[in-house]
C-alpha positions as CSV (number, residue, x, y, z in Angstrom):
1,M,-27.8,39.8,26.4
2,K,-26.4,36.3,26.8
3,K,-24.4,34.8,24.0
4,E,-26.6,31.8,23.8
5,K,-29.7,34.0,23.2
6,M,-27.9,36.0,20.5
7,F,-26.9,32.8,18.8
8,E,-30.5,31.5,18.8
9,R,-31.8,34.8,17.4
10,L,-29.2,34.7,14.6
11,V,-30.3,31.2,13.6
12,D,-34.0,32.1,13.8
13,N,-33.3,35.1,11.6
14,G,-31.6,32.9,9.1
15,F,-34.7,30.7,8.8
16,D,-36.9,33.7,8.6
17,F,-35.0,34.9,5.5
18,L,-35.1,31.4,4.0
19,F,-38.9,31.1,4.3
20,K,-39.2,34.7,3.0
21,A,-37.1,33.9,0.0
22,I,-39.2,30.9,-0.9
23,S,-42.5,32.8,-0.5
24,E,-41.3,35.6,-2.8
25,L,-39.9,33.4,-5.6
26,K,-42.9,33.4,-7.9
27,E,-44.0,37.0,-7.6
28,H,-40.8,38.8,-6.6
29,P,-37.8,36.8,-7.7
30,K,-35.4,39.7,-7.2
31,Y,-36.2,39.9,-3.5
32,S,-36.1,36.1,-3.2
33,V,-32.4,36.2,-4.3
34,I,-31.5,38.9,-1.9
35,H,-33.2,37.2,1.1
36,F,-31.7,33.8,0.2
37,H,-28.3,35.3,0.2
38,A,-28.9,36.9,3.6
39,A,-29.9,33.5,5.0
40,V,-26.8,31.8,3.7
41,E,-24.5,34.4,5.3
42,L,-26.5,34.2,8.6
43,F,-26.0,30.5,8.9
44,V,-22.3,30.6,8.2
45,K,-21.9,33.4,10.7
46,S,-24.0,31.5,13.2
47,R,-21.6,28.6,13.1
48,L,-18.7,31.1,13.7
49,M,-20.6,32.6,16.6
50,Y,-21.2,29.2,18.2
51,E,-17.5,28.9,18.4
52,H,-16.9,32.5,19.7
53,W,-18.7,35.8,19.1
54,S,-15.5,37.6,18.1
55,L,-15.1,35.4,15.0
56,I,-18.0,37.3,13.3
57,V,-16.2,40.6,13.5
58,T,-14.1,41.5,10.5
59,K,-10.4,41.5,10.9
60,R,-10.4,45.2,10.0
61,Q,-11.9,46.0,13.5
62,E,-10.9,45.2,17.0
63,P,-13.6,42.9,18.6
64,D,-15.5,44.9,21.2
65,W,-18.3,43.1,23.2
66,D,-20.3,46.3,23.9
67,K,-20.3,47.3,20.2
68,F,-21.1,43.7,19.2
69,V,-24.2,43.6,21.5
70,S,-25.4,47.0,20.1
71,G,-24.8,45.9,16.5
72,D,-22.1,48.6,16.0
73,F,-19.6,46.5,14.1
74,Q,-18.7,45.2,10.6
75,S,-19.2,41.5,10.1
76,V,-17.0,39.1,8.1
77,S,-17.5,38.5,4.4
78,L,-18.4,35.1,3.1
79,D,-14.8,34.4,2.1
80,E,-13.5,35.6,5.4
81,A,-16.0,33.5,7.3
82,A,-15.0,30.5,5.2
83,S,-11.4,31.0,6.0
84,R,-12.1,31.2,9.8
85,L,-14.3,28.1,9.7
86,D,-11.4,26.2,8.1
87,K,-8.5,27.6,10.1
88,I,-10.0,28.3,13.5
89,V,-13.2,26.2,13.9
90,R,-11.7,23.3,11.9
91,S,-15.1,22.6,10.3
92,G,-14.7,24.4,7.0
93,L,-16.7,24.5,3.7
94,S,-15.8,22.2,0.9
95,G,-14.8,23.7,-2.5
96,A,-18.2,22.8,-3.9
97,E,-20.1,24.4,-1.0
98,L,-18.1,27.6,-1.1
99,S,-18.5,27.8,-4.9
100,A,-22.3,27.4,-4.6
101,F,-22.5,30.1,-1.9
102,R,-20.3,32.4,-3.9
103,E,-22.7,32.1,-6.9
104,V,-25.6,33.1,-4.6
105,A,-23.6,36.2,-3.5
106,K,-22.7,37.0,-7.1
107,H,-26.4,36.7,-8.2
108,R,-27.5,38.8,-5.2
109,N,-25.0,41.6,-6.2
110,K,-26.3,41.6,-9.7
111,M,-29.9,41.8,-8.5
112,V,-29.1,44.7,-6.2
113,H,-27.0,46.8,-8.6
114,F,-28.1,45.8,-12.2
115,F,-31.4,44.0,-12.1
116,H,-34.3,45.0,-14.2
117,E,-37.7,43.2,-14.0
118,A,-38.3,40.7,-16.8
119,H,-40.4,42.3,-19.6
120,S,-42.1,39.1,-20.8
121,A,-43.6,35.9,-19.5
122,E,-40.9,33.9,-21.2
123,E,-38.1,36.1,-19.7
124,S,-39.8,35.8,-16.3
125,D,-39.9,32.0,-16.5
126,R,-36.2,31.8,-17.5
127,L,-35.3,34.1,-14.6
128,K,-37.2,31.9,-12.1
129,Q,-35.7,28.7,-13.5
130,S,-32.2,30.2,-13.1
131,I,-32.9,31.3,-9.5
132,I,-34.5,28.0,-8.6
133,K,-31.5,26.0,-9.9
134,Q,-29.2,28.2,-7.9
135,Q,-31.2,28.0,-4.7
136,L,-31.8,24.3,-4.9
137,K,-28.1,23.7,-5.3
138,A,-27.1,26.1,-2.5
139,W,-29.8,24.7,-0.2
140,Y,-28.6,21.1,-0.9
141,F,-25.1,22.0,0.4
142,L,-26.5,24.2,3.2
143,Q,-28.8,21.4,4.4
144,Q,-25.8,19.0,4.4
145,L,-23.9,21.4,6.7
146,L,-26.8,22.0,9.0
147,S,-28.0,18.4,9.2
148,V,-24.7,16.4,9.1
149,Q,-21.4,18.3,9.5
150,W,-22.8,20.9,12.0
151,Y,-25.6,18.7,13.4
152,D,-24.6,19.2,17.0
153,V,-24.9,22.9,16.6
154,F,-28.2,23.1,14.7
155,S,-30.1,20.0,15.8
156,D,-32.7,22.1,17.7
157,W,-33.9,23.4,14.4
158,H,-34.5,20.0,12.7
159,D,-38.2,20.8,12.0
160,N,-37.3,24.1,10.3
161,I,-34.7,22.3,8.1
162,S,-37.3,19.7,7.1
163,N,-40.0,22.3,6.4
164,I,-37.6,24.4,4.2
165,D,-36.6,21.2,2.3
166,L,-40.2,20.3,1.7
167,S,-41.0,23.8,0.5
168,L,-38.2,23.9,-2.0
169,K,-39.1,20.5,-3.4
170,K,-42.5,22.0,-4.4
171,L,-40.6,24.2,-6.9
172,H,-39.7,21.0,-8.8
173,D,-42.2,21.8,-11.5
174,F,-40.2,24.9,-12.5
175,L,-37.2,22.7,-13.5
176,Q,-39.4,20.3,-15.4
177,V,-39.1,22.6,-18.4
178,V,-35.3,22.4,-18.2
179,F,-35.4,18.6,-17.9
180,D,-37.8,18.3,-20.8
181,S,-35.6,20.4,-23.0
182,R,-32.6,18.1,-22.4
183,R,-34.5,14.8,-22.2
184,S,-33.6,13.7,-25.7
185,E,-30.0,14.5,-25.1
186,I,-29.9,12.5,-21.9
187,E,-31.7,9.6,-23.7
188,D,-29.1,9.6,-26.5
189,M,-26.2,9.7,-24.0
190,T,-27.8,6.8,-22.1
191,R,-28.0,4.7,-25.2
192,N,-24.3,5.4,-25.7
193,G,-23.5,3.9,-22.3
194,I,-23.5,7.1,-20.1
195,I,-24.9,6.5,-16.7
196,F,-27.5,8.9,-15.2
197,E,-28.8,8.7,-11.7
198,E,-31.3,10.8,-9.6
199,C,-29.8,14.1,-8.6
200,P,-30.1,14.7,-4.9
201,S,-30.6,18.5,-5.5
202,C,-33.4,18.6,-8.2
203,G,-34.7,15.1,-8.1
204,F,-34.4,14.3,-11.9
205,D,-32.5,11.4,-13.4
206,S,-30.0,13.9,-14.8
207,Q,-26.8,13.5,-12.8
208,Q,-24.1,12.0,-14.9
209,H,-22.0,9.2,-13.2
210,E,-19.2,6.8,-14.1
211,G,-19.4,3.1,-13.7
212,D,-15.8,2.3,-12.6
213,L,-15.3,1.4,-9.0
214,K,-12.7,2.8,-6.6
215,K,-12.3,5.9,-8.7
216,I,-13.0,9.6,-7.8
217,Y,-15.0,11.4,-10.4
218,E,-17.1,14.5,-10.9
219,A,-20.9,13.8,-11.1
220,N,-22.6,16.7,-12.9
221,C,-26.3,17.3,-13.2
222,M,-27.6,18.5,-16.6
223,V,-30.7,20.2,-15.1
224,C,-29.7,22.1,-11.9
225,G,-25.9,22.1,-12.4
226,L,-25.0,20.3,-9.1
227,S,-21.5,19.0,-9.3
228,E,-20.2,16.5,-6.7
229,K,-17.0,14.4,-6.1
230,C,-18.2,10.8,-6.1
231,L,-16.8,7.4,-5.4
232,K,-18.4,4.0,-6.0
233,I,-17.3,0.8,-4.1
234,E,-18.6,-2.7,-3.7
235,C,-20.2,-3.3,-0.2
236,P,-18.1,-6.0,1.4
237,D,-21.1,-7.4,3.2
238,C,-23.7,-7.7,0.4
239,Q,-21.7,-6.9,-2.8
240,S,-24.1,-4.0,-3.7
241,I,-22.7,-0.8,-5.2
242,V,-22.4,2.0,-2.7
243,T,-22.1,5.6,-3.9
244,F,-20.4,8.2,-1.8
245,R,-20.8,12.0,-2.4
246,N,-18.1,14.5,-1.4
247,E,-17.0,12.5,1.6
248,G,-16.3,9.0,2.8
249,V,-19.3,8.7,5.1
250,G,-22.5,6.8,4.1
251,N,-24.6,3.7,4.2
252,C,-25.2,0.8,1.9
253,Q,-28.8,1.2,0.5
254,S,-29.2,-2.6,0.3
255,C,-27.9,-3.9,3.7
256,G,-27.6,-0.8,5.8
257,K,-23.9,-1.2,6.5
258,H,-22.4,2.1,7.7
259,F,-19.1,3.4,6.3
260,E,-16.7,5.9,7.8
261,P,-13.5,7.1,6.0
262,D,-11.3,4.4,7.6
263,N,-13.7,1.7,6.1
264,V,-13.5,3.4,2.7
265,A,-9.7,3.6,3.0
266,G,-9.6,-0.1,3.6
267,V,-11.5,-0.8,0.4
268,L,-9.5,1.6,-1.7
269,I,-6.0,0.4,-0.8
270,D,-4.5,-2.6,-2.6
271,S,-4.0,-4.7,0.6
272,A,-2.0,-7.4,-1.2
273,A,0.5,-4.9,-2.6
274,A,0.7,-3.1,0.7
275,H,1.4,-6.4,2.6
276,M,4.1,-7.4,0.1
277,A,5.7,-4.0,0.4
278,A,5.6,-4.1,4.2
279,M,7.3,-7.5,4.1
280,D,10.1,-6.0,2.1
281,G,10.5,-3.1,4.4
282,D,8.9,-0.7,1.9
283,D,6.8,1.9,3.7
284,S,5.5,3.6,0.4
285,W,2.1,1.9,0.8
286,D,1.6,3.2,4.4
287,S,-1.5,5.4,4.9
288,G,-1.0,9.1,5.3
289,N,-2.7,12.2,6.8
290,C,-4.7,14.8,4.9
291,Y,-3.7,18.4,5.4
292,D,-6.9,19.6,3.5
293,C,-9.5,17.9,5.8
294,D,-7.3,17.0,8.8
295,G,-8.0,13.3,8.2
296,Y,-5.8,10.9,10.2
297,H,-4.5,8.0,8.1
298,T,-7.3,8.6,5.5
299,V,-4.9,9.0,2.5
300,V,-4.2,5.7,0.8
301,R,-2.2,4.7,-2.3
302,T,-4.2,3.1,-5.2
303,N,-3.1,0.8,-8.0
304,N,-2.6,3.7,-10.4
305,D,-0.1,5.3,-8.0
306,E,-2.4,8.1,-6.9
307,W,-3.0,9.0,-3.3
308,I,-6.7,9.4,-2.4
309,C,-8.1,10.8,0.8
310,A,-11.0,8.6,1.8
311,S,-12.5,11.5,3.9
312,C,-12.6,14.5,1.5
313,F,-11.9,12.7,-1.8
314,E,-8.9,14.9,-2.8
315,I,-6.4,13.3,-5.0
316,F,-2.6,13.7,-4.6
317,K,0.4,12.6,-6.7
318,S,2.6,12.0,-3.7
319,L,3.0,12.3,0.1
320,S,5.9,13.7,2.1
321,T,7.2,12.6,5.5
322,C,7.0,15.0,8.4
323,G,10.6,15.8,9.5
324,W,9.7,15.5,13.2
325,C,7.2,12.7,13.7
326,D,7.9,10.7,10.5
327,E,4.2,10.6,9.5
328,L,3.3,10.6,5.8
329,N,1.3,13.8,5.0
330,T,-0.1,15.8,2.1
331,G,1.1,19.4,1.8
332,D,4.5,21.0,2.1
333,M,6.7,19.3,4.7
334,E,9.8,21.3,3.9
335,D,10.0,23.0,7.3
336,S,8.1,20.3,9.3
337,Y,11.1,19.4,11.5
338,V,10.7,22.7,13.2
339,T,7.0,23.5,12.7
340,G,5.6,20.0,12.7
341,C,2.5,18.8,10.7
342,N,-1.2,18.6,11.5
343,F,-0.6,15.9,14.1
344,C,2.6,17.1,15.8
345,E,4.1,20.4,16.9
346,G,7.6,19.8,15.6
347,Y,10.8,20.7,17.3
348,A,9.6,24.2,18.2
349,G,6.4,22.8,19.9
350,W,8.3,20.0,21.8
351,H,10.7,22.5,23.3
352,K,8.4,25.5,23.8
353,D,8.4,25.1,27.6
354,D,12.1,24.7,27.9
């Protein structure tokens, strides 16, 4: 069987499990959890297989094509897959994404080994609300991966992704109970100056935001529990407020201006201070590279002397200079003269052919 065909079957299988999970939620919530977990793992493994089939095989086994085709192999765990996506594929999961998928796995294990059917209608409703919150959050992150970060890999399944999203949004009514129970608390907090905006996961005006610009903060939803790293800046074209979620890529909702991390970096940095420092021969305001997301010159210094990556929104206290190429970087640069950094191979790489 060709690798391309096996990849397609793996993806199709993932969507089968997703649709099955949604159809079982009301009557068989236990099986919904189990099938949703299977779908998440299949999509993560699909992305690995797109890179190379051997990446699906656990490190405890020697990759063997014949055994792989026959299904006689042990596949990677979620954490092992996440590590390979990051270190080999170079298109890894964010901390929020991995955390949401781990919660699905934890819930699945509980259902398989310890679950007992709910004994009352009230218990059943609470169980369904818990499962829906978890699945909506996990789907939000999975959809972002399939539709944005891994778009080139899964673009042929755009209709499936849209249909899944529509089906999950129909479960909105289950979370209305949660929102109603916290409505008065949200209203009190709003009167006290707390900002709430529509949560992209559950659709309620229940995600808590901050009003300060050019500041990374955690936006937490009081209904479904979605937590995101957010940043607000003023659009340089129309002066509207633009909110970025988890990464420095987005569009202004007012004028349509598109932003990439280098645009966000240009807004975050104090250009006057950077210019004055450069005039004095001070390179401490130069932009740096992010070891976490492999961003090139996406890390900039802000007025409060923090370093922020405009790509992945990680915050750093300081940067270090690569001993070989003199680039500013996050991470440990102690041995960089020999080993290099993310953007050079160091002394060892430069002389490897000598």
